[in-house]
C-alpha positions in Angstrom: 10.5 59.8 4.0 10.9 59.5 7.8 7.1 59.1 8.1 7.3 56.1 5.5 10.1 54.4 7.5 8.2 54.8 10.7 5.1 53.2 9.1 7.2 50.4 7.8 8.7 49.8 11.2 5.1 49.8 12.6 4.0 47.3 10.0 7.0 45.0 10.8 5.9 45.1 14.4 2.4 44.2 13.5 3.7 41.3 11.3 5.7 40.0 14.2 2.7 40.1 16.6 0.6 38.4 14.0 3.2 35.7 13.5 3.3 35.1 17.3 -0.5 35.0 17.5 -0.7 32.5 14.6 1.9 30.2 16.2 0.0 30.6 19.5 -3.2 29.6 17.7 -1.4 26.7 16.1 -0.3 25.4 19.5 -3.9 25.5 20.7 -5.1 23.8 17.5 -2.6 21.0 18.1 -3.9 20.4 21.6 -7.5 20.3 20.3 -6.4 17.8 17.7 -4.9 15.5 20.3 -8.1 15.6 22.3 -10.2 14.9 19.2 -8.0 12.0 18.2 -8.4 10.5 21.7 -12.2 11.0 21.4 -12.3 9.5 17.9 -14.1 12.5 16.4 -13.3 14.2 13.0 -10.6 16.9 13.0 -12.7 19.2 10.7 -15.9 20.6 12.3 -17.8 22.7 9.7 -20.3 24.0 12.2 -17.6 25.3 14.5 -15.8 26.9 11.6 -19.0 28.7 10.4 -19.6 30.0 14.0 -16.1 31.4 14.2 -16.4 33.1 10.8 -19.8 34.6 11.7 -18.3 36.0 14.9 -15.3 37.4 13.1 -17.5 39.1 10.5 -19.6 40.5 13.3 -16.5 42.1 14.9 -15.1 43.4 11.6 -14.9 47.2 11.6 -12.9 47.5 8.3 -11.2 48.5 6.2 -11.3 44.8 5.0 -14.6 43.7 3.6 -16.3 40.8 5.2 -15.6 38.6 2.2 -11.8 39.3 2.6 -11.9 38.5 6.3 -13.7 35.2 5.6 -11.1 34.3 2.9 -8.1 35.1 5.1 -9.4 33.1 8.1 -10.6 30.2 6.0 -6.9 29.8 4.9 -5.8 29.9 8.5 -8.4 27.3 9.4 -7.3 25.1 6.5 -3.7 25.3 7.6 -4.7 24.4 11.1 -6.5 21.2 10.0 -3.5 20.4 7.8 -1.3 20.8 10.9 -3.5 18.3 12.9 -3.4 15.8 10.0 0.4 16.1 9.7 0.8 15.5 13.5 -1.5 12.5 13.2 0.6 11.1 10.3 3.8 11.4 12.4 2.3 9.0 15.0 1.2 6.3 12.6 2.7 3.0 13.6 3.7 2.2 10.0 5.3 5.6 9.6 9.1 5.9 9.0 9.0 8.5 11.8 7.8 5.8 14.2 10.5 3.3 13.2 13.6 4.3 11.3 14.9 0.8 10.4 13.2 -1.2 7.7 10.8 -3.9 8.8 11.9 -7.4 7.5 9.1 -10.0 7.3 10.7 -13.5 7.5 8.7 -16.5 6.6 10.3 -20.0 6.6 13.8 -18.4 6.3 12.7 -16.2 3.4 13.2 -12.6 4.2 11.1 -9.9 2.6 12.4 -6.3 3.0 16.0 -7.0 3.8 19.1 -6.4 1.7 18.0 -8.9 -0.9 14.9 -8.9 -3.2 12.4 -11.7 -3.8 10.6 -13.1 -6.8 7.0 -14.2 -6.2 5.3 -16.2 -8.9 2.4 -18.5 -9.5 -1.0 -18.9 -11.2 -3.7 -16.3 -10.9 -6.1 -19.0 -9.7 -5.6 -22.5 -8.2 -7.4 -24.8 -10.6 -6.1 -28.3 -10.0 -3.4 -30.3 -8.3 -1.6 -30.9 -11.6 -1.6 -27.2 -12.5 -0.2 -26.1 -9.1 2.4 -28.8 -8.9 3.7 -28.1 -12.4 4.2 -24.4 -11.5 5.7 -25.3 -8.1 8.3 -27.6 -9.6 9.3 -24.9 -12.2 9.6 -22.3 -9.5 11.7 -24.6 -7.3 14.0 -25.3 -10.2 14.4 -21.6 -11.0 15.2 -20.8 -7.3 12.0 -18.9 -6.7 11.1 -19.2 -3.0 7.5 -17.9 -2.9 4.5 -19.1 -4.8 1.2 -17.2 -5.2 -2.1 -18.7 -6.1 -5.7 -17.6 -5.7 -8.1 -19.9 -3.9 -10.8 -17.3 -3.3 -11.3 -15.0 -6.3 -13.2 -11.7 -6.0 -14.3 -11.1 -9.6 -16.0 -8.2 -11.3 -18.7 -10.5 -12.7 -20.6 -12.8 -10.5 -20.5 -15.4 -13.3 -16.7 -15.6 -13.5 -14.7 -18.4 -11.8 -14.7 -17.6 -8.0 -12.0 -20.0 -7.0 -11.9 -23.4 -5.3 -12.0 -22.0 -1.8 -10.7 -24.1 1.0 -9.8 -27.0 -1.4 -7.6 -24.5 -3.3 -5.8 -23.6 -0.1 -5.3 -27.3 0.7 -3.8 -27.9 -2.7 -1.4 -25.0 -2.2 -0.2 -26.4 1.1 0.2 -29.9 -0.2 2.4 -28.8 -3.1 4.3 -26.2 -1.1 5.2 -28.7 1.5 6.5 -31.0 -1.2 8.8 -28.4 -2.7 9.6 -26.3 0.3 7.9 -23.1 -0.9 6.3 -20.2 0.9 2.7 -19.6 -0.2 0.5 -16.5 -0.6 -3.2 -16.6 -1.2 -6.0 -14.0 -1.0 -8.7 -14.1 1.7 -11.9 -12.1 1.2 -13.9 -13.0 4.3 -12.8 -12.1 7.8 -14.3 -15.4 9.1 -11.8 -17.3 6.9 -8.7 -15.8 8.4 -8.2 -18.6 11.0 -8.9 -21.3 8.4 -6.4 -19.7 6.0 -3.6 -19.7 8.7 -3.8 -23.5 8.7 -2.9 -23.8 5.0 -0.9 -20.8 3.8 2.1 -18.8 5.0 1.1 -15.3 3.9 -2.4 -13.9 3.6 -3.1 -11.5 0.8 -5.7 -8.7 0.9 -6.4 -7.8 -2.6 -7.0 -4.5 -4.3 -10.8 -4.7 -4.1 -10.6 -5.3 -0.4 -8.0 -2.7 0.6 -10.6 -0.7 2.4 -12.6 -3.7 3.7 -11.9 -2.5 7.3 -13.4 -5.5 9.0 -11.1 -7.7 6.9 -8.1 -5.5 7.7 -8.8 -5.7 11.5 -9.2 -9.5 11.2 -5.8 -9.7 9.5 -4.4 -7.6 12.3 -5.8 -9.9 15.0 -4.7 -13.1 13.2 -1.0 -12.2 13.4 -0.2 -14.0 10.2 2.0 -12.2 7.7 -0.1 -10.0 5.4 0.4 -8.8 1.8 -1.7 -5.7 1.3 -2.4 -4.6 -2.3 -3.1 -1.0 -3.2 -6.7 -0.4 -4.2 -7.6 0.3 -7.9 -8.3 4.0 -7.2 -6.6 4.4 -3.8 -4.3 7.3 -3.0 -1.0 6.6 -1.3 -2.3 8.1 1.9 -5.3 5.7 1.8 -3.0 2.9 1.2 -0.9 3.8 4.3 -4.0 4.1 6.5 -5.2 0.6 5.3 -1.8 -0.8 6.5 -2.3 1.1 9.8 -5.6 -0.7 10.4 -3.7 -4.0 10.3 -0.7 -2.7 12.3 -2.9 -1.0 15.0 -4.9 -4.3 15.4 -1.7 -6.1 16.5 0.0 -7.3 13.4 3.3 -5.7 12.4 4.2 -8.3 9.6 2.8 -6.3 6.7 4.1 -6.2 3.1 2.8 -3.6 0.7 2.2 -4.2 -3.0 1.9 -1.6 -5.7 -0.3 -3.3 -8.4 -1.2 -0.3 -10.6 -4.1 2.1 -10.4 -7.0 2.8 -12.7 -6.6 5.8 -15.0 -7.9 6.7 -18.5 -5.1 4.8 -20.2 -6.2 1.8 -22.4 -2.9 0.4 -23.6 -2.2 -1.3 -20.2 -4.6 -3.0 -17.8 -3.8 -0.4 -15.1 -1.2 2.3 -14.8 1.9 1.2 -12.8 2.7 4.0 -10.4 6.4 3.6 -10.0 6.6 6.7 -7.9 4.6 4.9 -5.2 7.6 2.6 -4.5 10.1 5.2 -3.3 7.4 7.2 -1.6 6.1 4.1 0.4 9.7 3.3 1.2 10.2 6.8 2.4 7.0 7.3 4.3 6.8 3.8 5.9 9.2 1.2 7.2 7.3 -1.7 5.5 8.6 -3.9 2.6 7.2 -2.8 -0.8 6.7 -5.2 -3.7 5.4 -4.5 -7.3 2.9 -6.8 -9.1 3.9 -6.4 -12.8 1.2 -8.7 -14.1 -1.9 -6.8 -12.7 -0.4 -3.4 -13.2 0.4 -3.9 -16.9 -1.7 -6.8 -18.1 0.9 -7.2 -20.9 3.6 -9.9 -21.2 5.7 -7.8 -23.6 6.6 -5.1 -21.1 7.0 -7.2 -17.9 10.8 -7.1 -18.0 11.3 -3.3 -18.3 8.6 -2.7 -15.7 10.2 -5.2 -13.3 13.6 -3.5 -13.8 12.0 -0.1 -13.2 10.4 -1.3 -10.0 13.6 -2.7 -8.7 15.5 0.4 -9.6 13.0 2.5 -7.7 13.7 0.4 -4.6 11.1 -2.4 -4.6 11.9 -5.3 -2.3 10.5 -7.8 -4.8 8.4 -8.6 -7.8 5.2 -10.5 -8.2 4.2 -12.1 -11.5 1.7 -14.6 -12.7 2.7 -18.0 -14.2 0.5 -20.8 -15.6 1.4 -24.1 -17.4 -1.1 -23.3 -20.2 -2.4 -19.7 -20.0 -4.8 -20.2 -22.9 -6.9 -22.5 -20.7 -6.6 -20.5 -17.5 -9.9 -19.8 -15.7 -8.8 -16.2 -14.9 -6.4 -13.6 -16.3 -5.5 -15.8 -19.3 -3.9 -13.0 -21.3 -1.5 -11.7 -18.7 -0.1 -15.0 -17.4 3.3 -16.2 -18.5 4.0 -19.8 -19.6 6.8 -21.5 -17.6 9.2 -21.0 -20.5 8.3 -17.3 -20.7 8.7 -17.0 -17.0 12.2 -18.6 -17.0 13.2 -16.1 -19.7 11.7 -13.2 -17.8 13.4 -14.1 -14.6 16.8 -14.7 -16.2 16.6 -11.2 -17.8 15.6 -9.6 -14.6 18.5 -11.3 -12.8 20.9 -10.4 -15.6 20.1 -6.7 -15.1 21.9 -6.8 -11.7 19.0 -5.0 -10.1 17.7 -8.0 -8.2 20.0 -9.5 -5.5 18.5 -12.8 -4.3 19.3 -14.7 -1.2 20.2 -17.7 -3.3 22.8 -15.7 -5.1 24.4 -14.4 -1.9 24.9 -17.9 -0.5 26.8 -19.2 -3.5 
C-alpha cells in the first residue's frame, strides 16, 4: 500500500511537470503565432508538424507505441493551432473584445444599432419611377425611415433581370430626396463604389458577394455605411471575417444582416438562423438586422419570424414590398403588397418587440 501511494505521488509530480511544460509550450506557440500573423503566413504548417512527429517517433523508447505518441502530440498540435486562432479572434477590430460598447451607425438622423429598432422595406428591384415612388410614399406614411431597392441584381441565371444599374440608383435618390428617406442598394462591382456614394446612403454587399474580398476592401476604403449580408453557406466565423475586411480597410460603419442560410429544407427559401443574431451581438459590437423575406421566401410566416428576430436581439428587420408583386421582375412570390406590408408592420409593432425612434418622440 505504501508503495502504491508513493507511485501515485510520483505520478502527480509527473502530471504537474507535464502541465508546466504544456503551458510553456503554449506560450512559445503564442509568440510564433504573433510572428506568423505579422508575416501574413498560415498558422498551420503541415510540413513542420510532420517533421516534429517524425522526430518524436525517432526518440520514442516506449512503452507507448509510435502510433500512440503520434495521436497524443497531434492533439497537442491541434490545441496549439486553436490557441493561435483564439488569440487572433480576440484582436479582430469588429470583436466585442476590441470594443465593449455597441456601434451605432447613424445616417440622416436614423440610428441603427442603438436603443431603438428600425424597419427597412422596399422592392427587390428598382423597376420604374412610378414603382419606387409608390413604395416610398407608403413607407413615409407608415413611418418607415429606410427604403431598400436593387439597382444592380446579381442573379443565378444570366437571363434573369439584372437591374437598371446607375439609372436605378438615380431613381432611388430622386424619390428618397422627395420623401426624406434613407436608401440602401446593392453594389456588385468595386469600381462602382464611388459612383454609388453619389446616389445612395448605405451600400449593400449581398449574400453572393460576402466573400468578394476586393469588393469588401473597396467598401472599406469608400467609408460609406455598409450593410453586409451573410453568405448562403457561410459560417458565422466567415461572416465576421468578411466584416473585418471592411473594418480593417478603414470603414467602421458596418451593419450585419442575417438573411438565412442554405440547408436541405424545402419548405422555406432558406433557413433563418435565429441563433446567429445573439451570437453576432455577443461576438461583435456591430448592429445586426434580419431579412425575413430572403430567409423565408414566404409571406405567411413573416410576422412570427420578425418577432423571433427582434426577441433574439435584432436591431431591425428588412422586408420586401412591391406595389404589384405579381408583375415584379424579381422575387415576385416573396414580396408584400403595400396593404400586406401595412398589416405586417402594424402586427410587429403591436407585439411590443420593436421600439422605433418615431414612437419614442411622441
